[in-house]
DRENPA-23213 format. One line per 3 residues: their letters; for each residue x, y, z of N, C-alpha, C, CB. Coordinates in steps of 0.02 Angstrom, whole numbers, always signed. Glycine has a CB too. Example, Ala and Ser with C-alpha at 12.3 -4.5 7.8 and 13.67 -1.06 7.14 Angstrom:
2
AS	+660 -284 +390 +615 -225 +390 +660 -165 +390 +565 -224 +452  +642 -112 +354 +684 -53 +357 +645 +2 +394 +704 -30 +286
***
This chain:
289
MVQ	+42 -60 +0 +0 +0 +0 +45 +63 +0 -48 +0 +62  +30 +110 -43 +70 +171 -50 +44 +224 -2 +68 +196 -123  +90 +258 +33 +73 +316 +73 +96 +378 +35 +106 +312 +145
VVL	+57 +431 +37 +72 +491 -3 +73 +552 +43 +20 +501 -60  +123 +595 +35 +127 +659 +70 +131 +715 +18 +189 +661 +118  +90 +766 +26 +94 +825 -18 +123 +883 +22 +24 +842 -46
AFN	+176 +912 -5 +208 +970 +27 +209 +1027 -24 +281 +954 +51  +165 +1077 -12 +162 +1134 -57 +209 +1190 -35 +91 +1160 -60  +232 +1189 +28 +278 +1240 +52 +324 +1210 +105 +241 +1302 +79
AIH	+369 +1252 +131 +419 +1227 +178 +389 +1206 +245 +472 +1281 +190  +333 +1235 +264 +301 +1215 +327 +274 +1144 +322 +245 +1264 +346  +240 +1129 +266 +215 +1061 +256 +273 +1011 +257 +175 +1056 +190
LEA	+328 +1030 +224 +385 +985 +220 +416 +973 +288 +437 +1012 +172  +422 +1026 +329 +450 +1017 +396 +404 +974 +438 +461 +1085 +430  +339 +982 +432 +292 +938 +468 +302 +865 +448 +219 +960 +455
ARR	+308 +853 +383 +318 +785 +359 +384 +757 +384 +316 +782 +283  +436 +798 +387 +500 +776 +414 +492 +752 +486 +552 +832 +410  +459 +794 +527 +452 +776 +598 +416 +710 +605 +413 +832 +636
IRH	+364 +700 +565 +326 +637 +570 +370 +578 +552 +264 +639 +525  +408 +585 +497 +452 +530 +476 +504 +515 +530 +486 +547 +410  +533 +567 +560 +583 +555 +611 +553 +522 +672 +616 +621 +631
SQA	+490 +539 +688 +457 +508 +746 +442 +435 +735 +393 +545 +763  +442 +413 +674 +428 +343 +657 +491 +305 +639 +378 +340 +599  +548 +331 +660 +612 +301 +640 +619 +229 +665 +670 +343 +666
TAP	+588 +212 +723 +595 +144 +750 +543 +97 +722 +591 +146 +825  +494 +123 +684 +442 +80 +656 +466 +50 +590 +377 +120 +645  +434 -4 +567 +454 -32 +502 +447 +21 +447 +410 -94 +485
PEW	+494 +24 +400 +491 +75 +348 +428 +68 +306 +553 +72 +304  +401 +125 +286 +341 +126 +244 +361 +149 +174 +287 +172 +274  +323 +126 +127 +333 +149 +58 +294 +214 +51 +310 +96 +6
EVL	+327 +269 +65 +295 +334 +64 +322 +377 +8 +304 +369 +132  +278 +405 -31 +296 +448 -87 +286 +520 -67 +253 +431 -150  +337 +562 -78 +332 +634 -66 +319 +669 -132 +397 +661 -32
LYE	+265 +708 -135 +251 +752 -191 +262 +823 -167 +178 +741 -220  +305 +861 -200 +324 +927 -175 +322 +978 -230 +394 +924 -144  +314 +1042 -209 +310 +1098 -255 +380 +1129 -263 +259 +1151 -230
PSR	+415 +1115 -318 +484 +1138 -324 +492 +1214 -328 +515 +1109 -385  +440 +1250 -347 +445 +1322 -351 +442 +1356 -283 +391 +1350 -396  +422 +1319 -231 +413 +1349 -165 +457 +1318 -111 +341 +1343 -144
LAL	+492 +1265 -127 +536 +1235 -77 +590 +1196 -113 +496 +1190 -28  +645 +1185 -77 +701 +1146 -103 +715 +1089 -55 +764 +1190 -113  +722 +1029 -82 +737 +972 -40 +811 +973 -19 +721 +907 -77
EAG	+824 +948 +42 +891 +945 +69 +915 +872 +67 +893 +973 +141  +978 +863 +84 +1007 +795 +81 +968 +747 +126 +1080 +797 +102  +948 +770 +185 +911 +727 +230 +844 +705 +202 +901 +761 +295
DLR	+813 +749 +163 +749 +732 +132 +756 +676 +82 +718 +793 +99  +812 +675 +47 +823 +623 -3 +829 +555 +30 +886 +638 -44  +854 +554 +92 +857 +491 +129 +789 +471 +156 +908 +496 +185
LWP	+750 +521 +179 +685 +506 +207 +636 +481 +154 +656 +567 +240  +642 +509 +94 +595 +492 +40 +633 +472 -23 +547 +550 +25  +655 +409 -27 +686 +387 -89 +639 +394 -149 +709 +315 -82
WRW	+574 +389 -135 +523 +398 -186 +494 +468 -179 +467 +344 -181  +509 +512 -226 +487 +581 -222 +481 +609 -293 +536 +624 -179  +430 +650 -304 +420 +680 -370 +395 +751 -362 +370 +637 -412
PIH	+415 +796 -406 +384 +862 -406 +310 +857 -423 +420 +909 -457  +271 +903 -396 +200 +906 -412 +194 +930 -485 +161 +953 -364  +161 +890 -524 +154 +902 -596 +90 +867 -619 +218 +877 -636
PLT	+57 +890 -670 -4 +856 -693 +5 +781 -704 -28 +887 -756  +63 +760 -729 +73 +689 -742 +81 +649 -676 +135 +678 -786  +119 +676 -629 +127 +640 -566 +61 +639 -527 +182 +672 -523
MAA	+23 +693 -529 -42 +695 -495 -90 +645 -527 -72 +766 -496  -88 +640 -593 -131 +592 -628 -113 +521 -608 -126 +600 -704  -48 +508 -600 -25 +441 -582 -49 +421 -512 +52 +437 -585
VAL	-41 +466 -463 -63 +448 -395 -139 +447 -390 -34 +498 -344  -174 +488 -429 -247 +485 -430 -270 +418 -456 -276 +542 -472  -238 +393 -509 -255 +327 -535 -241 +273 -483 -215 +313 -600
AAR	-184 +278 -448 -169 +229 -396 -223 +231 -341 -100 +243 -366  -247 +291 -325 -299 +296 -275 -363 +263 -298 -312 +369 -257  -382 +275 -361 -442 +243 -388 -438 +167 -386 -453 +266 -461
LGL	-377 +141 -394 -367 +68 -393 -361 +41 -322 -305 +51 -432  -368 +85 -272 -365 +63 -203 -295 +51 -177 -404 +1 -194  -245 +83 -209 -175 +70 -191 -146 +123 -144 -133 +67 -252
VGR	-184 +177 -130 -160 +230 -85 -191 +220 -17 -177 +301 -113  -148 +210 +32 -173 +202 +100 -182 +269 +133 -125 +160 +141  -130 +294 +167 -135 +357 +202 -113 +414 +156 -92 +356 +266
LRL	-149 +470 +160 -133 +531 +124 -126 +587 +175 -187 +548 +71  -68 +621 +174 -58 +679 +217 -55 +741 +174 +7 +672 +260  -95 +791 +192 -97 +854 +155 -122 +909 +202 -141 +849 +92
AHL	-111 +971 +183 -130 +1027 +226 -201 +1051 +214 -82 +1085 +217  -224 +1051 +152 -290 +1077 +136 -306 +1059 +64 -293 +1155 +146  -366 +1077 +43 -388 +1065 -26 -405 +1130 -62 -449 +1018 -26
RGA	-381 +1186 -36 -394 +1249 -70 -363 +1249 -140 -367 +1308 -29  -403 +1265 -189 -379 +1267 -258 -362 +1198 -286 -320 +1310 -262  -388 +1145 -254 -370 +1078 -277 -397 +1064 -346 -397 +1026 -228
GRA	-356 +1035 -388 -377 +1014 -454 -412 +946 -450 -318 +1010 -501  -433 +922 -508 -471 +860 -510 -431 +801 -482 -492 +845 -582  -367 +796 -500 -327 +739 -477 -320 +738 -401 -257 +741 -509
LRV	-309 +797 -371 -302 +799 -298 -369 +783 -264 -278 +868 -275  -424 +806 -292 -488 +788 -262 -501 +713 -266 -545 +826 -298  -482 +682 -322 -489 +609 -328 -445 +574 -276 -470 +586 -399
LAR	-384 +598 -269 -338 +569 -221 -365 +574 -150 -270 +603 -224  -392 +632 -132 -420 +641 -65 -482 +598 -54 -436 +715 -53  -521 +589 -107 -583 +551 -100 -570 +476 -94 -628 +564 -159
HGR	-519 +452 -127 -508 +379 -129 -451 +356 -83 -492 +358 -200  -411 +403 -56 -361 +381 -7 -396 +351 +54 -316 +440 +14  -370 +297 +80 -405 +261 +133 -403 +297 +200 -375 +192 +141
QLE	-351 +336 +213 -346 +372 +276 -316 +441 +263 -302 +332 +327  -350 +493 +286 -326 +561 +277 -296 +586 +343 -383 +608 +255  -242 +624 +337 -213 +660 +394 -196 +730 +371 -151 +623 +423
LLD	-206 +779 +415 -194 +849 +398 -127 +873 +425 -251 +893 +425  -95 +917 +387 -31 +946 +407 -39 +1020 +423 +22 +937 +351  +1 +1045 +468 +1 +1116 +486 +13 +1159 +425 +54 +1130 +541
DGL	-21 +1217 +423 -12 +1263 +367 +9 +1333 +390 -77 +1268 +326  +38 +1337 +451 +63 +1402 +473 +15 +1437 +521 +76 +1446 +415  -3 +1499 +504 -44 +1539 +549 -116 +1516 +554 -43 +1610 +528
DQY	-139 +1473 +509 -210 +1454 +509 -232 +1423 +575 -224 +1406 +453  -187 +1389 +610 -209 +1359 +674 -226 +1412 +726 -155 +1312 +701  -206 +1475 +714 -221 +1529 +760 -278 +1574 +735 -159 +1570 +772
RCQ	-307 +1558 +679 -362 +1598 +651 -429 +1563 +662 -352 +1611 +576  -477 +1600 +689 -544 +1571 +697 -573 +1553 +628 -591 +1620 +733  -556 +1593 +578 -577 +1579 +510 -515 +1565 +468 -619 +1638 +480
PRA	-493 +1502 +465 -432 +1486 +428 -439 +1505 +354 -414 +1412 +435  -384 +1525 +324 -386 +1548 +255 -380 +1492 +204 -331 +1598 +243  -339 +1442 +220 -327 +1389 +172 -371 +1328 +186 -254 +1368 +173
LDP	-377 +1309 +248 -414 +1248 +266 -486 +1264 +280 -381 +1215 +327  -531 +1225 +251 -602 +1226 +269 -615 +1165 +313 -649 +1227 +205  -618 +1173 +380 -624 +1115 +424 -685 +1072 +407 -628 +1137 +495
QMF	-739 +1102 +383 -800 +1064 +370 -793 +1017 +311 -857 +1112 +358  -740 +1025 +271 -730 +980 +214 -701 +913 +235 -683 +1013 +163  -681 +908 +299 -648 +848 +322 -686 +818 +381 -575 +863 +342
EAG	-684 +754 +385 -720 +718 +438 -691 +736 +507 -716 +641 +426  -735 +746 +554 -714 +761 +623 -673 +702 +650 -774 +775 +669  -623 +719 +690 -582 +667 +721 -522 +646 +681 -622 +609 +734
LPC	-512 +674 +621 -452 +657 +582 -389 +678 +619 -455 +689 +512  -335 +641 +612 -272 +664 +640 -251 +730 +607 -216 +611 +630  -228 +777 +648 -207 +843 +623 -141 +860 +658 -262 +899 +638
WLF	-87 +859 +619 -20 +870 +646 -5 +945 +648 +33 +832 +604  +8 +971 +708 +17 +1042 +717 +81 +1057 +755 -44 +1072 +754  +114 +1112 +735 +170 +1137 +774 +143 +1171 +837 +214 +1187 +732
SDR	+182 +1169 +890 +156 +1188 +955 +188 +1251 +984 +166 +1131 +1003  +210 +1297 +941 +242 +1358 +966 +196 +1397 +1014 +262 +1403 +908  +132 +1403 +997 +84 +1439 +1038 +20 +1398 +1044 +69 +1509 +1009
AAH	+26 +1336 +1068 -31 +1290 +1068 -90 +1316 +1108 -9 +1222 +1096  -77 +1355 +1160 -131 +1381 +1202 -176 +1430 +1164 -103 +1415 +1263  -151 +1457 +1108 -188 +1506 +1070 -222 +1477 +1007 -142 +1562 +1049
RAP	-225 +1412 +1002 -257 +1382 +944 -330 +1402 +939 -250 +1306 +946  -353 +1410 +878 -422 +1428 +865 -469 +1369 +881 -432 +1451 +792  -532 +1384 +895 -579 +1330 +915 -587 +1275 +863 -646 +1360 +928
WCA	-578 +1290 +798 -588 +1237 +748 -540 +1179 +757 -581 +1266 +678  -483 +1190 +788 -435 +1136 +797 -464 +1078 +838 -371 +1162 +831  -511 +1095 +883 -540 +1043 +925 -582 +993 +885 -583 +1074 +979
RFD	-598 +1009 +822 -636 +963 +780 -595 +901 +763 -658 +998 +716  -528 +907 +768 -484 +854 +745 -443 +825 +803 -437 +879 +691  -411 +769 +789 -366 +738 +837 -297 +770 +829 -362 +659 +826
CRE	-284 +824 +867 -223 +863 +860 -163 +823 +886 -228 +931 +896  -112 +819 +845 -51 +783 +863 +7 +832 +860 -39 +722 +816  +48 +832 +913 +99 +884 +921 +163 +868 +883 +114 +894 +995
LGP	+189 +919 +850 +253 +913 +814 +310 +949 +849 +245 +941 +744  +295 +981 +906 +345 +1021 +940 +348 +1090 +908 +414 +987 +936  +386 +1137 +938 +391 +1205 +910 +423 +1204 +841 +431 +1250 +958
LFG	+395 +1243 +796 +424 +1248 +729 +493 +1280 +731 +378 +1289 +683  +501 +1330 +776 +563 +1368 +778 +604 +1353 +840 +549 +1441 +775  +588 +1298 +874 +625 +1280 +934 +683 +1233 +918 +579 +1248 +984
PQA	+711 +1201 +970 +770 +1159 +960 +757 +1097 +917 +796 +1137 +1026  +692 +1078 +909 +677 +1020 +868 +681 +1035 +793 +610 +993 +885  +685 +1099 +775 +685 +1117 +704 +741 +1081 +667 +693 +1194 +695
SAE	+724 +1055 +609 +772 +1017 +569 +835 +1057 +555 +740 +994 +504  +892 +1026 +560 +955 +1060 +544 +956 +1082 +472 +1015 +1014 +558  +916 +1050 +431 +913 +1068 +360 +845 +1098 +344 +928 +1007 +316
GLV	+810 +1124 +395 +743 +1148 +385 +738 +1222 +377 +701 +1127 +442  +688 +1252 +411 +671 +1322 +398 +724 +1371 +422 +606 +1338 +429  +766 +1352 +469 +814 +1399 +496 +886 +1382 +478 +807 +1403 +571
AGP	+895 +1343 +426 +963 +1326 +404 +998 +1387 +377 +962 +1270 +352  +1064 +1387 +380 +1101 +1443 +352 +1141 +1479 +406 +1055 +1492 +316  +1180 +1529 +388 +1222 +1563 +436 +1181 +1601 +487 +1269 +1611 +401
AHT	+1202 +1599 +549 +1166 +1634 +603 +1205 +1696 +624 +1155 +1587 +663  +1167 +1744 +654 +1198 +1802 +684 +1201 +1789 +759 +1159 +1868 +668  +1258 +1768 +784 +1264 +1752 +855 +1274 +1817 +894 +1322 +1703 +867
AGA	+1263 +1811 +959 +1269 +1870 +1002 +1338 +1900 +994 +1256 +1851 +1076  +1340 +1965 +985 +1402 +2001 +979 +1427 +2007 +908 +1453 +1967 +1019  +1396 +1970 +861 +1417 +1974 +791 +1393 +2039 +760 +1391 +1915 +751
SPS	+1422 +2058 +704 +1403 +2119 +669 +1375 +2101 +601 +1464 +2167 +662  +1309 +2094 +595 +1279 +2077 +531 +1287 +2134 +482 +1205 +2059 +540  +1275 +2119 +419 +1284 +2170 +366 +1224 +2216 +361 +1296 +2136 +300
FRT	+1175 +2209 +404 +1116 +2253 +403 +1093 +2264 +475 +1059 +2223 +360  +1054 +2317 +485 +1029 +2333 +552 +954 +2328 +558 +1052 +2402 +572  +919 +2328 +502 +846 +2321 +502 +826 +2270 +450 +811 +2390 +488
LIV	+785 +2222 +470 +758 +2171 +425 +683 +2183 +417 +773 +2099 +451  +661 +2194 +355 +591 +2207 +341 +562 +2148 +303 +582 +2273 +300  +513 +2115 +331 +481 +2057 +300 +417 +2081 +267 +466 +2001 +352
DSP	+416 +2083 +201 +357 +2106 +164 +300 +2057 +176 +373 +2112 +88  +247 +2082 +207 +190 +2040 +226 +130 +2086 +237 +206 +1997 +289  +69 +2058 +236 +10 +2100 +245 +13 +2141 +309 -52 +2057 +245
GVE	+2 +2206 +303 +1 +2251 +360 +59 +2300 +360 +2 +2212 +423  +116 +2283 +330 +174 +2328 +334 +161 +2393 +297 +236 +2294 +306  +113 +2393 +250 +97 +2455 +215 +68 +2508 +261 +48 +2441 +158
RLG	+46 +2489 +321 +18 +2536 +369 +71 +2578 +403 -22 +2499 +421  +134 +2559 +400 +185 +2592 +440 +202 +2662 +415 +247 +2550 +441  +206 +2672 +349 +217 +2738 +322 +277 +2772 +352 +157 +2781 +332
AEA	+266 +2831 +382 +321 +2872 +409 +355 +2840 +469 +294 +2940 +427  +324 +2788 +498 +356 +2756 +556 +424 +2727 +538 +311 +2700 +583  +438 +2719 +473 +501 +2689 +452 +560 +2735 +462 +497 +2670 +379
DPW	+549 +2800 +469 +604 +2848 +471 +657 +2832 +523 +577 +2916 +484  +639 +2812 +585 +691 +2803 +636 +730 +2738 +629 +661 +2807 +703  +709 +2692 +588 +743 +2627 +586 +813 +2635 +556 +702 +2577 +545
PHP	+862 +2605 +589 +931 +2614 +566 +946 +2577 +501 +980 +2591 +620  +985 +2609 +459 +1009 +2579 +397 +1077 +2547 +411 +1013 +2632 +339  +1098 +2499 +369 +1065 +2473 +309 +1006 +2427 +326 +1115 +2435 +266
WRL	+957 +2427 +280 +900 +2383 +284 +910 +2323 +239 +834 +2420 +266  +876 +2268 +257 +869 +2211 +211 +794 +2198 +205 +908 +2147 +237  +770 +2200 +144 +699 +2189 +130 +690 +2118 +103 +672 +2241 +79
VPH	+645 +2081 +135 +627 +2013 +111 +563 +2020 +71 +618 +1963 +172  +567 +2019 +4 +507 +2030 -36 +457 +1972 -28 +525 +2038 -109  +393 +1988 -35 +343 +1935 -37 +356 +1892 -99 +270 +1963 -38
PVA	+353 +1825 -94 +368 +1784 -152 +321 +1793 -211 +368 +1712 -132  +260 +1819 -198 +212 +1831 -252 +211 +1907 -264 +141 +1804 -233  +232 +1927 -324 +239 +1999 -339 +173 +2037 -329 +263 +2009 -409
AKR	+117 +2006 -346 +52 +2039 -340 +32 +2050 -268 -1 +2000 -376  +65 +2017 -220 +46 +2022 -150 +97 +2062 -109 +39 +1953 -120  +140 +2099 -142 +190 +2138 -105 +158 +2200 -75 +249 +2157 -151
HWL	+173 +2212 -12 +140 +2265 +26 +187 +2322 +45 +109 +2237 +88  +252 +2310 +44 +298 +2362 +66 +301 +2417 +14 +369 +2332 +77  +287 +2479 +36 +282 +2536 -10 +340 +2585 -2 +218 +2572 +1
GPL	+379 +2578 +50 +431 +2627 +64 +490 +2621 +18 +454 +2620 +135  +527 +2677 +8 +588 +2676 -34 +646 +2644 +4 +606 +2747 -56  +695 +2622 -34 +757 +2596 -5 +813 +2645 -18 +773 +2527 -35
APE	+856 +2653 +32 +915 +2696 +25 +968 +2659 -17 +943 +2716 +95  +1018 +2695 -42 +1070 +2662 -83 +1104 +2604 -48 +1122 +2713 -103  +1111 +2608 +18 +1146 +2554 +53 +1101 +2494 +70 +1177 +2581 +116
DQT	+1036 +2502 +58 +989 +2448 +73 +988 +2397 +16 +918 +2476 +85  +968 +2335 +34 +966 +2281 -16 +906 +2236 -1 +1031 +2241 -16  +890 +2195 -51 +841 +2142 -38 +880 +2080 -16 +799 +2127 -102
LGG	+845 +2037 +21 +875 +1977 +49 +846 +1916 +14 +865 +1973 +126  +888 +1876 -17 +864 +1815 -48 +860 +1758 +2 +911 +1796 -106  +814 +1711 -11 +807 +1653 +32 +764 +1667 +92 +874 +1630 +55
PPE	+749 +1615 +132 +706 +1623 +190 +737 +1668 +242 +691 +1555 +221  +698 +1710 +276 +727 +1757 +325 +744 +1726 +391 +679 +1813 +336  +719 +1665 +405 +729 +1637 +472 +803 +1629 +490 +695 +1569 +477
AAL	+844 +1611 +441 +915 +1602 +457 +948 +1667 +479 +952 +1575 +395  +924 +1723 +453 +953 +1788 +471 +930 +1812 +540 +935 +1840 +419  +880 +1779 +569 +852 +1802 +632 +888 +1775 +694 +780 +1783 +636
RGF	+924 +1720 +687 +952 +1688 +746 +1005 +1733 +779 +984 +1621 +728  +990 +1755 +840 +1035 +1798 +876 +1036 +1870 +853 +1103 +1771 +872  +995 +1888 +805 +995 +1956 +777 +972 +2006 +830 +949 +1960 +715
GGV	+1008 +2062 +837 +991 +2111 +888 +968 +2177 +860 +1050 +2123 +930  +951 +2181 +796 +927 +2243 +766 +852 +2248 +766 +953 +2249 +697  +826 +2283 +716 +754 +2294 +710 +726 +2244 +659 +738 +2368 +688
VVV	+671 +2212 +677 +635 +2168 +632 +565 +2197 +622 +631 +2094 +659  +546 +2208 +560 +481 +2236 +542 +442 +2182 +506 +488 +2300 +498  +382 +2167 +530 +344 +2112 +501 +269 +2126 +508 +362 +2045 +535
GES	+230 +2099 +463 +158 +2104 +466 +127 +2038 +486 +129 +2127 +398  +74 +2019 +452 +40 +1955 +467 +79 +1899 +433 -35 +1956 +442  +125 +1871 +471 +171 +1821 +444 +196 +1776 +500 +231 +1855 +408
LVL	+206 +1713 +482 +234 +1666 +531 +305 +1685 +551 +233 +1595 +502  +337 +1729 +513 +404 +1752 +530 +403 +1786 +599 +431 +1800 +476  +347 +1814 +619 +344 +1845 +685 +359 +1795 +740 +275 +1877 +697
LAA	+329 +1735 +737 +343 +1684 +787 +416 +1662 +783 +297 +1624 +778  +444 +1661 +722 +515 +1645 +716 +557 +1698 +751 +534 +1640 +642  +540 +1762 +741 +579 +1816 +771 +575 +1813 +847 +554 +1884 +746
LSL	+516 +1799 +875 +509 +1794 +947 +552 +1739 +976 +436 +1782 +966  +560 +1685 +938 +599 +1628 +963 +674 +1634 +949 +573 +1565 +933  +692 +1667 +894 +761 +1664 +870 +802 +1727 +882 +761 +1649 +798
CGP	+769 +1786 +885 +807 +1848 +891 +839 +1855 +960 +762 +1908 +878  +889 +1896 +963 +924 +1908 +1025 +885 +1953 +1073 +991 +1938 +1012  +907 +1960 +1135 +870 +1999 +1185 +869 +2073 +1171 +900 +1988 +1253
DAK	+914 +2099 +1129 +915 +2171 +1114 +876 +2189 +1051 +987 +2194 +1106  +845 +2141 +1020 +808 +2154 +958 +745 +2196 +973 +788 +2088 +923  +722 +2232 +923 +658 +2268 +926 +615 +2239 +870 +667 +2346 +918
LVV	+556 +2214 +888 +511 +2183 +840 +451 +2228 +829 +488 +2113 +865  +445 +2255 +769 +391 +2301 +752 +339 +2263 +711 +418 +2363 +711  +277 +2260 +735 +224 +2220 +704 +168 +2265 +681 +198 +2166 +752
ALP	+149 +2258 +618 +92 +2294 +590 +44 +2244 +559 +114 +2348 +537  -9 +2227 +595 -59 +2180 +569 -110 +2217 +525 -95 +2143 +626  -137 +2185 +474 -191 +2217 +436 -250 +2231 +482 -212 +2172 +377
RQA	-288 +2282 +465 -346 +2300 +507 -398 +2244 +508 -378 +2364 +481  -399 +2202 +456 -448 +2148 +453 -419 +2082 +478 -473 +2140 +383  -363 +2084 +513 -332 +2022 +538 -379 +1985 +585 -265 +2037 +573
DGN	-375 +1920 +586 -418 +1878 +627 -412 +1896 +701 -400 +1804 +618  -469 +1899 +736 -469 +1920 +805 -428 +1876 +851 -539 +1923 +830  -430 +1811 +840 -391 +1767 +883 -316 +1777 +874 -409 +1694 +870
LCR	-296 +1789 +812 -225 +1803 +798 -204 +1869 +830 -212 +1805 +723  -248 +1919 +828 -233 +1984 +860 -225 +1976 +935 -289 +2035 +845  -266 +1935 +966 -260 +1924 +1038 -193 +1891 +1054 -318 +1880 +1064
LIR	-173 +1843 +1013 -108 +1810 +1024 -52 +1862 +1024 -95 +1757 +970  -53 +1907 +975 +1 +1957 +969 -1 +2006 +1027 -5 +1995 +902  -61 +2027 +1047 -66 +2073 +1104 -39 +2042 +1168 -139 +2095 +1115
EEA	-54 +1979 +1180 -29 +1946 +1240 +47 +1937 +1237 -64 +1877 +1249  +73 +1923 +1178 +146 +1919 +1172 +178 +1987 +1187 +165 +1896 +1101  +147 +2041 +1162 +174 +2108 +1173 +172 +2126 +1248 +136 +2159 +1133
ARD	+122 +2101 +1283 +116 +2117 +1354 +171 +2086 +1396 +48 +2095 +1380  +199 +2031 +1371 +251 +1997 +1411 +321 +2001 +1381 +232 +1925 +1419  +327 +2025 +1320 +392 +2028 +1287 +406 +2101 +1269 +394 +1982 +1223
TRL	+453 +2131 +1303 +468 +2202 +1293 +500 +2217 +1226 +513 +2227 +1349  +522 +2167 +1189 +551 +2178 +1123 +497 +2195 +1071 +590 +2118 +1101  +435 +2181 +1087 +382 +2182 +1037 +342 +2248 +1041 +335 +2122 +1046
WVL	+335 +2283 +984 +294 +2342 +979 +244 +2331 +923 +337 +2406 +967  +179 +2338 +939 +125 +2324 +891 +92 +2388 +871 +74 +2275 +921  +87 +2401 +807 +52 +2460 +782 -21 +2455 +801 +61 +2467 +705
P	-50 +2506 +834 -120 +2503 +855 -167 +2494 +795 -140 +2567 +893
***
């Protein structure tokens, strides 16, 4: 029986990694990883975890959908069915056992953006990172929540979301302000004036969804790759909107960092409460009213 995992982004992939590592003492399973190459890159450890792996493509999706129709797909792990094509819907309908993977901030939103909980049977296993488990939205109780540990804590894969050079305490990074382009940062406007240069801007990966409107000085640059690696031990200014990078900054930045948060005005109420409570106990955090 074939087991299938779909990873559309790095969070899904890290969740799948944790699950595979937790099953290291169990008999090996024939598990196929289907991944989105435009949004994530596999590491050496992933090649060992999944000898059978294919990029998501119409042909590979058609192949696994056919296997599902023939009753050959046992467990299917995926994050959601938003925008699912015909092959993925067939796979989800005919897979014998469904399990859900964490999709980032949705576990903290009363109205998740990607996952429609009502599309899935109550009681399904739902693998979630536990950075702020006490703040999970009520919809999570519909499922059998299984803990993956903190996404940005010590369990994070050495080749996962925070791989790369770190800024350790006392180091002198090449920038003093890191701006993560995300919903809400457009609200800051003139608040940007006091932030020390040089800046590093992390553009939104989708050009149509870029929110940062401010100009860059000659010494400022854009930052390629995931921003999490640049946050470890960083003691400068981090500017972020509605993004999971905020939880990364809270866990990874140094004690002298200043975290500036600008949430969209329409941000989910439960997520806003989480941020307000963090600000009340963490003096590094300043939230735009």
